[in-house]
C-alpha positions in Angstrom: 13.7 13.1 5.5 15.8 10.6 4.2 14.6 11.2 0.8 14.7 15.1 0.9 17.9 16.3 -1.1 20.1 18.4 1.1 19.6 22.2 0.6 22.5 24.1 -1.0 23.6 27.4 0.4 21.7 29.3 -2.2 18.4 27.6 -1.0 19.2 28.1 2.4 20.0 31.9 2.1 16.7 32.2 0.0 14.7 30.7 2.8 16.5 32.7 5.4 15.8 35.9 3.8 12.3 35.2 3.6 12.0 34.5 7.4 14.0 37.7 7.9 11.7 39.6 5.9 8.8 38.1 7.9 10.2 39.0 11.2 11.2 42.6 10.1 7.6 43.1 8.9 6.5 42.3 12.5 8.8 45.0 13.8 11.6 42.5 15.1 15.2 43.6 14.8 16.9 41.0 17.0 16.4 37.3 17.6 17.7 34.5 19.6 17.7 31.4 17.3 17.2 28.3 19.7 18.8 25.7 17.6 21.6 26.4 15.4 24.3 24.2 13.7 27.4 24.8 11.4 25.2 24.9 8.5 22.8 27.5 9.7 25.3 29.5 11.1 27.1 29.6 7.7 24.0 30.7 6.3 23.6 33.6 8.6 26.9 34.6 8.0 26.7 34.4 4.2 23.8 37.0 4.6 25.8 39.3 7.0 28.9 39.4 4.7 26.7 40.4 1.8 25.1 43.1 4.0 21.7 41.5 3.9 21.2 40.3 7.5 18.8 42.8 8.6 18.5 41.3 12.1 20.7 41.1 15.3 21.3 37.4 15.7 22.3 35.4 18.7 22.7 31.7 17.9 21.9 28.9 20.5 24.2 25.9 19.8 22.4 22.8 20.3 23.6 20.5 23.1 23.4 16.9 22.1 22.1 14.9 25.2 23.6 11.7 24.1 27.1 13.4 24.2 29.0 14.9 27.3 31.5 17.4 28.1 33.6 16.4 25.1 31.2 18.2 22.7 32.3 21.7 24.3 35.3 21.7 22.1 33.3 21.6 19.0 31.0 24.3 20.3 34.1 26.4 21.2 35.0 26.2 17.3 31.6 27.3 16.3 31.7 30.1 18.6 35.1 31.3 17.7 34.4 30.9 13.8 30.8 32.5 13.8 30.7 35.6 16.2 31.1 38.6 14.2 29.3 41.4 12.8 25.6 41.0 13.5 26.0 37.3 14.4 26.9 36.0 17.8 27.3 32.2 18.4 27.5 32.7 22.3 24.7 30.6 23.6 24.2 26.8 24.2 20.5 25.5 23.9 19.8 22.5 26.4 16.4 20.8 26.0 15.6 19.3 29.3 12.2 17.8 28.9 9.2 17.5 26.4 5.6 18.8 26.4 2.6 18.4 28.4 0.4 17.1 25.7 2.1 13.7 25.2 3.2 13.4 29.0 6.9 14.0 28.2 7.3 17.3 30.2 8.9 16.5 33.4 6.8 17.1 36.3 6.7 16.8 40.2 3.5 14.8 40.5 2.3 12.1 38.1 0.0 13.0 35.4 -3.4 12.1 36.5 -4.6 8.7 35.2 -1.3 7.9 33.3 0.0 5.0 35.5 2.4 7.3 37.5 4.0 8.8 34.4 6.2 12.1 35.4 7.7 12.8 32.0 10.9 12.5 30.8 14.1 14.5 31.9 16.3 14.7 28.7 19.5 14.9 30.8 20.0 13.3 34.2 20.2 16.1 36.7 23.7 15.3 37.9 24.8 15.4 34.4 22.8 18.6 33.7 24.5 20.2 36.6 28.1 19.2 35.5 27.2 20.6 31.9 25.9 24.0 32.9 28.7 24.3 35.5 31.4 23.6 32.4 29.6 26.0 29.9 29.3 28.7 32.5 32.9 28.4 33.3 33.7 28.6 29.4 31.7 31.9 29.1 28.3 30.4 27.6 25.0 31.8 28.2 22.7 28.6 28.7 19.2 28.7 27.0 17.1 26.1 28.6 13.8 24.5 27.3 11.8 23.5 30.4 8.0 22.9 30.3 7.2 21.0 33.5 7.9 22.1 37.2 10.4 19.2 37.6 12.5 20.3 34.5 12.2 23.7 35.7 13.7 22.9 39.1 16.3 20.8 37.6 17.5 23.8 35.3 17.4 26.2 38.4 19.5 23.5 40.4 22.1 23.4 37.6 22.5 27.2 37.6 22.8 27.0 41.3 25.5 24.5 41.0 27.3 26.7 38.6 27.0 29.6 40.7 28.5 27.6 43.6 31.4 26.5 41.5 32.1 29.7 39.4 30.4 32.5 41.0 27.9 34.7 39.2 29.4 34.9 35.8 26.8 37.5 34.7 26.0 35.2 31.5 22.2 35.8 31.7 21.0 32.2 31.7 17.4 31.9 30.8 14.8 29.2 30.9 12.2 29.2 28.2 8.5 28.0 28.1 7.9 27.7 31.8 4.5 26.2 31.5 4.2 24.9 35.1 6.3 26.3 37.8 6.2 25.0 41.4 5.5 28.1 43.7 8.4 27.2 45.7 10.9 27.7 42.9 9.5 31.3 41.7 11.8 33.2 44.1 14.9 31.3 42.8 14.9 33.1 39.4 15.8 36.4 41.1 18.0 34.7 43.7 20.0 33.0 41.0 19.8 35.6 38.4 17.9 33.4 36.0 15.8 35.2 33.3 12.3 33.9 32.9 11.6 33.6 29.1 7.9 33.2 28.5 6.0 32.6 25.4 2.8 34.4 26.3 0.8 33.4 23.4 0.3 30.1 25.1 -1.2 31.6 28.4 -4.8 31.1 27.4 -7.4 28.3 27.6 -6.9 26.8 24.1 -7.7 23.0 23.6 -4.2 22.2 24.2 -4.9 23.5 27.7 -8.7 22.5 28.2 -8.3 19.1 26.5 -4.6 18.1 26.9 -3.4 19.6 30.0 -6.0 20.5 32.7 -7.7 17.0 32.7 -4.2 15.5 33.7 -3.3 17.8 36.9 -5.0 18.8 40.1 -6.7 22.0 40.2 -4.2 23.4 42.9 -1.4 22.7 40.4 -3.1 24.0 37.4 -3.4 27.5 39.1 0.4 27.8 38.4 0.2 27.4 34.6 2.2 30.3 32.9 2.5 32.4 36.1 3.9 35.4 34.5 2.8 38.0 36.9 4.0 36.1 40.0 7.3 35.6 38.5 7.5 39.4 37.6 6.4 40.3 41.2 9.0 38.2 42.7 11.4 40.5 41.2 12.8 38.4 38.4 13.4 39.6 34.9 10.8 38.4 32.6 11.4 38.4 28.8 9.0 37.4 26.0 9.7 35.2 22.9 7.6 33.5 20.3 9.2 30.0 19.8 8.4 30.7 16.1 7.8 28.6 14.1 5.9 26.5 16.6 3.6 29.5 17.0 3.3 32.9 15.4 6.1 35.4 15.5 3.7 38.3 15.6 4.4 40.1 18.9 1.1 41.8 19.1 -0.9 38.7 19.4 1.4 37.7 22.1 1.2 41.2 23.9 -2.6 40.9 23.7 -2.6 37.5 25.4 -0.1 38.6 28.1 -2.5 41.4 29.1 -5.9 39.7 28.6 -5.1 36.1 29.1 -7.4 35.3 26.2 -7.1 34.3 22.5 -5.8 37.0 20.4 -8.1 36.1 17.6 -11.3 35.9 19.9 -11.5 32.1 20.5 -11.9 32.4 24.0 -14.2 34.6 25.9 -13.0 34.5 29.7 -9.4 35.1 31.0 -7.3 32.1 31.8 -6.1 32.5 35.4 -6.8 36.2 35.2 -4.7 37.2 38.1 -1.6 36.1 36.3 -2.1 38.9 33.6 0.3 41.7 33.3 -0.1 45.2 32.2 0.9 46.8 28.9 4.2 48.5 30.1 5.4 45.3 31.4 4.5 43.2 28.3 6.2 45.9 26.3 9.4 45.8 28.3 9.5 42.0 28.2 9.5 42.3 24.5 11.9 45.2 24.0 14.6 46.1 26.8 14.4 42.8 28.6 14.8 40.8 25.4 17.5 42.8 24.6 19.1 42.2 27.9 18.8 38.5 27.1 20.7 39.0 24.0 23.3 41.3 25.6 22.0 44.1 23.3 20.6 46.6 25.8 23.5 48.9 25.5 22.6 49.7 21.8 19.1 48.5 21.5 15.8 47.7 23.3 15.0 51.3 24.2 14.8 54.7 22.8 17.8 56.6 24.1 20.5 58.9 22.8 23.5 56.9 21.9 21.9 53.7 21.1 21.4 52.2 17.7 18.0 53.4 16.0 16.5 50.0 16.3 13.0 51.5 16.1 9.3 50.8 14.8 6.3 52.8 13.9 2.9 51.5 14.4 -0.2 52.4 12.7 -1.9 53.0 16.3 -1.0 53.9 19.8 -1.2 50.7 21.9 -1.9 52.8 24.8 -4.9 54.4 23.5 -7.0 51.5 22.3 -8.8 48.5 24.1 -6.4 45.6 25.0 -8.5 43.3 22.8 -7.3 45.5 19.6 -3.7 45.1 20.2 -3.2 42.2 18.0 -4.6 44.1 15.1 -1.8 46.5 15.1 0.5 46.8 12.0 3.9 48.0 11.7 4.4 50.7 9.2 8.2 51.1 9.5 10.9 49.1 10.9 14.5 50.6 11.4 17.8 48.8 12.2 20.7 51.0 12.7 18.3 53.8 11.6 17.9 52.3 8.3 14.6 50.9 6.9 14.4 47.2 6.7 10.5 47.3 6.3 8.4 50.1 5.3 9.4 53.5 3.6 10.0 56.5 5.9 9.0 58.9 3.1 5.4 57.6 2.9 4.5 57.9 6.5 
């Protein structure tokens, strides 16, 4: 990276336009960018000022774990400068652990055969509580990355500390990824008003699961991998995201996996923890009205209602009339943002 020349604004806007076109083609009209800095916010704003930002964007400003509360002043400046039009820099992203595959996800019980390793909490729990309480008081939604059950508990504890100090701010804090949740913590999502932000594409038995995850935990604990239905049935709000570009941004692959708990491209033949599958209406809600709720957009988007902006898509098939295993084959014919086509041509339908 030291030898890669910095990208100028023209190059960045061209790259962003390419990405936005891809997302619009998948029927996506709003995103939360999980890691933004001044440079990326400037790129979004440039497109918005040109009238070319065909997405509603919530920017999650990255929390530097080696710094403390002193960084909030700089975050405030970014929020004040870059919250206008279709861009809102109103969220802070905190990465609390790593991933299962290299034993850096923070877990409550040691990884099997790894010398007692329990992962890496990126921020000490006490410091995390202090940071979340301060950010909550300052009006920020917090977007956590938490994979392991220990990291998830630490994030919930941090929100609880903020609630105790500040009351319920209504800021819609959410935890992303949620690979392994201790069952004792599932009721806390509803109690603390924390949104469970799953990436459903990962909830099937690919090699990441069979080769790099299951061998390193007990069968009893493995039952709680991606417990989407259990969290939903607890009364918590579930929302879906992609974690693109880590995995595909195609929501139809993700919808199919959430419903079947199998790979959307036919690479598995048996459901993975089948009783954690959800139905199509629930999966669609997680990608539409619930995702809009995460982004504070539910009053204008996320559902088809009189008075809302016409952020709508037209598909080449009715998802309710096809087998679940065909959902991933759906194509978007038309995407509208504020009633204007940003993908496809309405005159050709």
